[in-house]
N, C-alpha and C positions, 0 to 999 in steps of 0.2 A: 350192150349190144353194139359191137364195133362196126362202123361203116365209114371209111375214110372219105372225107370231103362232104359229109352230111352234117346236120345239126345234132345237138345234144339235148335230149329231154331227160332231165334229171328226175330220179324217181321220188325224191322227197321235197325239195323246194318247188314252189309253184311259179317257176319262171323258166324261160327258154334261153339257152346259151348257144347262139349260132356258131361260135368259134371252136366248139368242142365236138366230140365224135362218138358219143354213146347213145344207145337206145333209140334207134329209128323205127322199130316195130316190136310187136309181141304177138304170140299165138293167141287167137280168139276162138274159144270153144262155145258152141251155141246150145249145149244141153243135149246134143245127139251126136256130135262130132268127136273123133278121137284120132290119135296118131300112133302108128305101129312102127317101131324103129327097125325091125327086121334084122337087128344086129345079132349074129349067130355065136359069138365068143365072149359074151360079157362075163360069164362066170369063170370059165376056164382061163381066159387071158388076164383078167383083172381081179378076180376074187370077190366081185360084187355079189352079195347074197350068199356067200359061202365062207366058212371058217377053215377051208382047205385041210381038213383032217387034223389040225392042230389048233384048236380055238383060242389057246392061251395068248392073250394080248392082241388078238386080231380085231381090226376095226375098219369099217367103211362108212361112207357118208353121202349125204345129198344136200344140194343147196338150190333153192329157187326162189323166185318172186312170184307172187299171185295177187290177183284182185278179183275175188268172186262177185258174181251178180248178186248173190244172197249169201251173207256170212253165216247164216243159220238156215240152211235149206230144209225142206220138209223131209227129205231122206238123204242118206249118205251120198256123197259125190266123189268119184274117184279122181285122185290127182295122178298117182302113179300105180301101175299094176304090172306085176311080173308073175308068170306062171310057167311051171315045167312039169308036164304030164298032169295027171289028175290029183296029185297029192301035195305038190309043192307051190306055194304061192307067197308073195310078199306084196302087200297092199297098203298104200298110203292114201287116206281119204279125208275129206272135210265132213265132219259129223253134223247132225241136226242141231246140236248145242253150240256150234262154232268151235268145236275142239278139233285138233289133228288126231286122227285115229290110225294106228298101225296094227294090221293083222298079218300074222306070220304063220304059214302052214308048212310043215315038213313031215313027209311020210304020213300024211293024213292027220297028224296032231296039230292042234291049233294053239297058238299063243297070241295074246293081244294086249294092247295098252293104249292109253290115250293121254293127251295133255291134261294135266290136273285142273286146269281152268280154261275157259274159252279164249281162243285166239281172235276170233271175229265177232263183231256185233251183228245184230239182226239187220236184214235188208242189204241194199246195194252198198258197196264199200267205195268210199271216195278216195282212200289211200291205198297205195301199194304196201304189201307186207313182205318182208324177207324172212325165209325160214331156212334153218340148217338142221338136219336131222342126222344124228350119228348113231350107229349100231355097233356094240362092242361085247366082247366076252372076256371074262377073267379066268375061266376054266371050263372044262368040258362038261361038267355037271351043274355049272352055275346058270342061272337064268340070264337070258340075253338082255343087256342094259341098253336102254334108249335114252338119248339126250336130245332136247330140243332147244334151239335158240331162236328167238323171234325178235326181229329188228335189233340184232346184236346183243340181246340180253338173255339170261337164263329164263326158261319157261318150264315149269314142272312137267316131267314125263317119267312114268314108272318103268320098271323092268317088264319085259314080256314074260309070261308064264311058261314060255317054251325054253327049254335048256339048249345050250350049244351043241350037246351031243346029237340032238336031232337036226340042228341046222346044217350039220356037215353034209346032209343029203343033197344040198344045193350044189351039184356039180355036173359036169358035162356040158354039152352044147344045147342051147335053146335060142329061139328067135323071138321069144314071147315077151317083150317089153312094150307096154302100152302106156300112153298118157291121155288122160281125160275120160277114160272109160274102161270097162273090161274088154276082153277079147271079142265079145259078142255085142259090144256097144252099150252095155248095161251100166246103171248108176253113173250116167254121164254128168260131167262137170260143165258148169256154165260160168264163164268169165275169162280172165286173162291169165296166161302163164308165161313166164319169161326167164331167160338165163338159167336153164336147168343144167346142173353139173353133178356128175358122179365121181366119188373119190374112193381110193383104197387105203385112205389114211384119214386123219382128222382135218376137215376143211379149216381154212383161215377165216373165221367168222367175221372178224373186224375188217379184214381186207376186202372181203366180198360185200359186206354191208356198206362200207365206206361212208360212215356218218350219215346213212340214208341216201346217198347219191347213187349207189350201185356201182358195180365195176365189172369190166369184162373178166369172166373167170379165167380166161386163157392167159391173162397178164398177172394173176395173183398166185403166189406161191403158198402151198404146193399146187401144182397144176392138176386139173381134173383128168381122169382117164376117159371120160366121155363127156360131151357138152353140147347141148342144143340151145343156141343163142337166139333163135327166132328172127334172124335178120333178113326177113323176106324169103326165108327158105326153110327146109327141114334137114339141113346138113349137120352131121356130127362134126364139130369144129376140130376134134382131135384126129379122127380117121378119114374124114371126108365122106363117110358113109351116109347114104340117103334112104330113108325108110318109105313107108306107105302112108299116105295121108287119106283120111276118110272125113272130109268135110271141114277141117280146121282151116281158118282163114287168118288174115293178118290185120292187126290193129295198127294203123299209122297216124291216127288223129292226135295231135300234140296235146289236146286236153285230156285224153285218156292215158297218155304215156307219162304224165306228171301228176302229182298229187295236190 
């Protein structure tokens, strides 16, 4: 999180570097709060959640850091939630077993997958975790492939049972991108999220992870098409767009911003 003239709280080493300029704050979700981006052209402008009528070789991706209050919560907690009408959804959540779970609905058909092993341990997390999820298709009738990187390394993630021919239905204008809960505030996440970035290509995993130190996604190539850096605001760093906040606050305690 870039903030010129402020300190640098590295995400991996447990020390403070006053002469650097990253990570001054993070979004803090309290188990009932959420953020609504209100961005109306995510699908049509950038192809996020959509294979644009020709799914061959199409890919999009998401990068974020997180530090949940409980790595294995009693019920699923929403990290990212997108919906368009009553039949199209894309949901990334933290499951009760500490797995990352993806549910993908298109035209009412549901596909889902989850990480093959737990990403998080039980209880409060003392360390930040960097995740990169990519979604890809090799052909219209092929199942949608999911790939998960955790702290720069491969982490097993299966294909969705939903084929790309269904996913094409994600098109048109929608303003329904939420972070931390559903649109009604359900399945709310408790913990920290930071440096959320969306891509219409494969993200640069090693550059974003930066050996555990984290990096400003806006300075890493390829650049994100949307990016919420949590630098004391809710601004998309790419477009300058500001959404609607429902109770999300900011964590600025150095002890919480390092591991």
